DSSP file (Angstrom, degrees, kcal/mol; ACC not computed):
  #  RESIDUE AA STRUCTURE BP1 BP2  ACC     N-H-->O    O-->H-N    N-H-->O    O-->H-N    TCO  KAPPA ALPHA  PHI   PSI    X-CA   Y-CA   Z-CA
    1    1 A M              0   0    0      0, 0.0     2,-0.4     0, 0.0     0, 0.0   0.000 360.0 360.0 360.0 136.6   13.9  -14.8    2.3
    2    2 A N        -     0   0    0      2,-0.0     2,-0.6     0, 0.0     0, 0.0  -0.945 360.0-155.0-113.8 137.9   14.1  -14.4    6.1
    3    3 A L        -     0   0    0     -2,-0.4     2,-0.7     2,-0.0     0, 0.0  -0.953   6.8-162.2-114.0 117.2   11.9  -12.0    7.9
    4    4 A R        -     0   0    0     -2,-0.6     2,-0.3     6,-0.0    -2,-0.0  -0.879  11.9-173.4-103.5 117.1   13.3  -10.7   11.2
    5    5 A L        -     0   0    0     -2,-0.7     2,-0.1     1,-0.1    -2,-0.0  -0.772  27.9-110.6-106.5 150.4   10.6   -9.2   13.4
    6    6 A R     >  -     0   0    0     -2,-0.3     4,-2.6     1,-0.1     5,-0.2  -0.373  39.2-106.9 -66.9 160.5   11.1   -7.4   16.7
    7    7 A D  H  > S+     0   0    0      1,-0.2     4,-2.6     2,-0.2     5,-0.2   0.903 121.2  50.5 -58.1 -42.4    9.7   -9.3   19.6
    8    8 A D  H  > S+     0   0    0      1,-0.2     4,-2.2     2,-0.2    -1,-0.2   0.867 110.4  50.1 -67.0 -34.7    6.7   -7.0   20.0
    9    9 A Q  H  > S+     0   0    0      2,-0.2     4,-2.7     1,-0.2    -2,-0.2   0.925 111.8  47.6 -66.6 -44.2    5.9   -7.4   16.3
   10   10 A Q  H  X S+     0   0    0     -4,-2.6     4,-2.7     2,-0.2    -2,-0.2   0.907 112.2  49.6 -65.0 -41.1    6.1  -11.1   16.5
   11   11 A D  H  X S+     0   0    0     -4,-2.6     4,-2.4    -5,-0.2    -1,-0.2   0.925 113.3  46.2 -62.6 -44.4    3.9  -11.2   19.6
   12   12 A A  H  X S+     0   0    0     -4,-2.2     4,-2.6     2,-0.2    -2,-0.2   0.893 113.6  49.3 -65.9 -40.0    1.3   -9.0   17.9
   13   13 A L  H  X S+     0   0    0     -4,-2.7     4,-2.7     2,-0.2     5,-0.2   0.921 111.4  48.8 -64.8 -44.1    1.4  -11.0   14.7
   14   14 A R  H  X S+     0   0    0     -4,-2.7     4,-2.5    -5,-0.2    -2,-0.2   0.919 112.4  48.5 -61.8 -43.4    1.0  -14.2   16.6
   15   15 A Q  H  X S+     0   0    0     -4,-2.4     4,-2.6     2,-0.2    -2,-0.2   0.930 112.5  48.0 -63.1 -45.7   -1.9  -12.8   18.6
   16   16 A R  H  X S+     0   0    0     -4,-2.6     4,-1.9     1,-0.2    -2,-0.2   0.924 112.5  48.8 -61.6 -45.0   -3.6  -11.5   15.4
   17   17 A A  H  X>S+     0   0    0     -4,-2.7     5,-2.6     1,-0.2     4,-0.8   0.914 111.8  49.0 -62.0 -43.3   -3.2  -14.8   13.6
   18   18 A D  H ><5S+     0   0    0     -4,-2.5     3,-0.7     1,-0.2    -1,-0.2   0.915 110.2  51.1 -62.3 -42.7   -4.6  -16.7   16.6
   19   19 A E  H 3<5S+     0   0    0     -4,-2.6    -1,-0.2     1,-0.2    -2,-0.2   0.850 115.4  42.5 -63.1 -33.9   -7.6  -14.4   16.8
   20   20 A E  H 3<5S-     0   0    0     -4,-1.9    -1,-0.2    -5,-0.2    -2,-0.2   0.505 109.5-122.2 -90.8  -5.4   -8.3  -14.9   13.1
   21   21 A G  T <<5S+     0   0    0     -4,-0.8     2,-0.3    -3,-0.7    -3,-0.2   0.839  74.3 115.1  67.2  32.6   -7.6  -18.7   13.2
   22   22 A R  S   <S-     0   0    0     -5,-2.6    -1,-0.3    -6,-0.2     2,-0.1  -0.794  70.3 -96.6-126.4 169.5   -4.9  -18.3   10.6
   23   23 A S     >  -     0   0    0     -2,-0.3     4,-1.9     1,-0.1     5,-0.1  -0.484  29.9-118.9 -81.5 157.7   -1.2  -18.9   10.5
   24   24 A M  H  > S+     0   0    0      1,-0.2     4,-2.5     2,-0.2     5,-0.2   0.888 116.8  58.2 -60.7 -38.1    1.2  -16.0   10.9
   25   25 A H  H  > S+     0   0    0      1,-0.2     4,-2.5     2,-0.2    -1,-0.2   0.916 105.0  48.6 -57.4 -46.3    2.4  -16.8    7.4
   26   26 A A  H  > S+     0   0    0      1,-0.2     4,-2.1     2,-0.2    -1,-0.2   0.887 110.8  50.5 -64.2 -39.7   -1.1  -16.3    5.9
   27   27 A V  H  X S+     0   0    0     -4,-1.9     4,-2.1     2,-0.2    -1,-0.2   0.918 111.6  47.8 -65.1 -43.0   -1.4  -13.0    7.7
   28   28 A V  H  X S+     0   0    0     -4,-2.5     4,-2.4     2,-0.2    -2,-0.2   0.915 110.3  51.7 -64.7 -43.4    1.9  -11.7    6.4
   29   29 A L  H  X S+     0   0    0     -4,-2.5     4,-2.5     1,-0.2    -1,-0.2   0.909 109.9  49.4 -60.6 -41.3    1.1  -12.8    2.9
   30   30 A Q  H  X S+     0   0    0     -4,-2.1     4,-2.5     2,-0.2    -1,-0.2   0.906 110.1  51.0 -64.0 -40.9   -2.2  -10.9    3.0
   31   31 A A  H  X S+     0   0    0     -4,-2.1     4,-2.3     2,-0.2    -2,-0.2   0.899 110.8  48.6 -63.4 -40.5   -0.4   -7.8    4.3
   32   32 A I  H  X S+     0   0    0     -4,-2.4     4,-2.7     2,-0.2     5,-0.2   0.927 110.9  50.2 -65.1 -44.9    2.1   -8.0    1.5
   33   33 A D  H  X S+     0   0    0     -4,-2.5     4,-2.4     1,-0.2    -2,-0.2   0.921 111.7  48.2 -59.5 -44.5   -0.6   -8.4   -1.1
   34   34 A R  H  X S+     0   0    0     -4,-2.5     4,-2.6     1,-0.2    -1,-0.2   0.917 111.8  49.7 -62.7 -43.5   -2.5   -5.4    0.3
   35   35 A Y  H  X S+     0   0    0     -4,-2.3     4,-2.6     2,-0.2     5,-0.2   0.933 111.7  47.6 -61.0 -47.4    0.7   -3.3    0.3
   36   36 A L  H  X S+     0   0    0     -4,-2.7     4,-2.0     1,-0.2    -1,-0.2   0.896 113.5  47.9 -63.3 -40.6    1.6   -4.2   -3.3
   37   37 A E  H  X S+     0   0    0     -4,-2.4     4,-2.3    -5,-0.2    -1,-0.2   0.919 112.3  49.4 -65.4 -43.5   -2.0   -3.5   -4.5
   38   38 A Q  H  X S+     0   0    0     -4,-2.6     4,-2.3     1,-0.2    -2,-0.2   0.907 112.0  47.6 -63.1 -43.0   -2.1   -0.1   -2.6
   39   39 A E  H  X S+     0   0    0     -4,-2.6     4,-2.3     2,-0.2    -1,-0.2   0.864 110.3  52.4 -68.7 -35.4    1.3    1.0   -4.1
   40   40 A A  H  X S+     0   0    0     -4,-2.0     4,-2.1    -5,-0.2    -1,-0.2   0.906 109.8  49.7 -64.9 -41.0    0.2    0.0   -7.6
   41   41 A D  H  X S+     0   0    0     -4,-2.3     4,-2.4     2,-0.2    -2,-0.2   0.920 110.3  50.1 -62.7 -44.1   -2.9    2.0   -7.2
   42   42 A R  H  X S+     0   0    0     -4,-2.3     4,-2.5     1,-0.2    -2,-0.2   0.909 109.7  50.9 -61.7 -41.8   -0.9    5.0   -6.0
   43   43 A A  H  X S+     0   0    0     -4,-2.3     4,-2.5     1,-0.2    -1,-0.2   0.899 110.2  49.8 -62.7 -40.3    1.4    4.7   -8.9
   44   44 A E  H  X S+     0   0    0     -4,-2.1     4,-2.7     2,-0.2     5,-0.2   0.902 110.0  50.2 -65.8 -41.3   -1.5    4.6  -11.3
   45   45 A V  H  X S+     0   0    0     -4,-2.4     4,-2.6     2,-0.2    -2,-0.2   0.919 111.8  48.4 -63.2 -43.0   -3.0    7.7   -9.7
   46   46 A R  H  X S+     0   0    0     -4,-2.5     4,-2.5     2,-0.2    -2,-0.2   0.924 111.9  49.7 -61.6 -43.8    0.3    9.6  -10.0
   47   47 A R  H  X S+     0   0    0     -4,-2.5     4,-2.2     1,-0.2    -2,-0.2   0.932 113.9  44.3 -61.9 -46.9    0.6    8.5  -13.6
   48   48 A L  H  X S+     0   0    0     -4,-2.7     4,-2.7     2,-0.2     5,-0.3   0.886 111.6  54.0 -66.5 -38.2   -2.9    9.7  -14.5
   49   49 A G  H  X S+     0   0    0     -4,-2.6     4,-2.3    -5,-0.2    -2,-0.2   0.924 110.7  45.8 -60.7 -44.7   -2.4   12.9  -12.6
   50   50 A E  H  X S+     0   0    0     -4,-2.5     4,-2.1     2,-0.2     5,-0.2   0.902 112.5  51.8 -64.2 -41.2    0.7   13.7  -14.5
   51   51 A K  H  X S+     0   0    0     -4,-2.2     4,-2.2    -5,-0.2    -2,-0.2   0.945 115.8  38.8 -60.9 -50.1   -1.0   12.8  -17.8
   52   52 A Y  H  X S+     0   0    0     -4,-2.7     4,-2.1     2,-0.2    -1,-0.2   0.801 112.1  57.0 -76.7 -28.1   -4.0   15.0  -17.2
   53   53 A A  H  < S+     0   0    0     -4,-2.3    -1,-0.2    -5,-0.3    -2,-0.2   0.911 111.9  43.3 -65.1 -40.9   -2.0   17.8  -15.7
   54   54 A A  H >< S+     0   0    0     -4,-2.1     3,-1.1    -5,-0.2     4,-0.2   0.916 114.6  49.8 -68.4 -42.8    0.1   18.0  -18.8
   55   55 A R  H 3< S+     0   0    0     -4,-2.2     3,-0.2     1,-0.2    -2,-0.2   0.854 122.9  31.3 -64.2 -35.7   -3.0   17.7  -21.1
   56   56 A H  T 3X S+     0   0    0     -4,-2.1     4,-2.6     1,-0.2    -1,-0.2  -0.056  78.5 126.7-115.7  31.0   -4.8   20.5  -19.3
   57   57 A A  H <> S+     0   0    0     -3,-1.1     4,-2.4     1,-0.2     5,-0.2   0.885  74.3  51.2 -57.6 -42.3   -1.9   22.6  -18.2
   58   58 A D  H  > S+     0   0    0     -4,-0.2     4,-2.5    -3,-0.2    -1,-0.2   0.934 111.6  46.6 -63.9 -45.8   -3.3   25.8  -19.7
   59   59 A L  H  > S+     0   0    0      1,-0.2     4,-2.5     2,-0.2    -2,-0.2   0.923 112.9  49.5 -61.5 -44.8   -6.7   25.3  -18.0
   60   60 A L  H  X S+     0   0    0     -4,-2.6     4,-1.5     1,-0.2    -1,-0.2   0.889 110.4  51.1 -63.3 -38.7   -5.0   24.6  -14.7
   61   61 A R  H  X S+     0   0    0     -4,-2.4     4,-0.5    -5,-0.2    -1,-0.2   0.932 111.2  47.7 -62.1 -46.1   -2.8   27.7  -15.1
   62   62 A R  H >< S+     0   0    0     -4,-2.5     3,-1.0     1,-0.2    -2,-0.2   0.878 109.5  52.9 -65.0 -37.8   -5.9   29.9  -15.8
   63   63 A L  H 3< S+     0   0    0     -4,-2.5    -1,-0.2     1,-0.2    -2,-0.2   0.833 106.0  55.4 -65.9 -30.5   -7.7   28.5  -12.8
   64   64 A G  H 3<        0   0    0     -4,-1.5    -1,-0.2     1,-0.2    -2,-0.2   0.609 360.0 360.0 -77.8 -11.2   -4.8   29.3  -10.6
   65   65 A E    <<        0   0    0     -3,-1.0    -1,-0.2    -4,-0.5    -2,-0.2   0.475 360.0 360.0 -81.4 360.0   -4.8   33.0  -11.7
């Protein structure tokens, strides 16, 4: 996989990595891990919302009246 960054992105990434004493690679991997975890959490919230909305549809309808 190749990651092509704009010049400003690469400069900002390099600066952040230098400030943290880490490699750009390590910073990118952490960002990817955070993104994947966040999206998995969002998917779980959507799944649970749909489950409980279906389970309690009558109550939700009555509350909306």
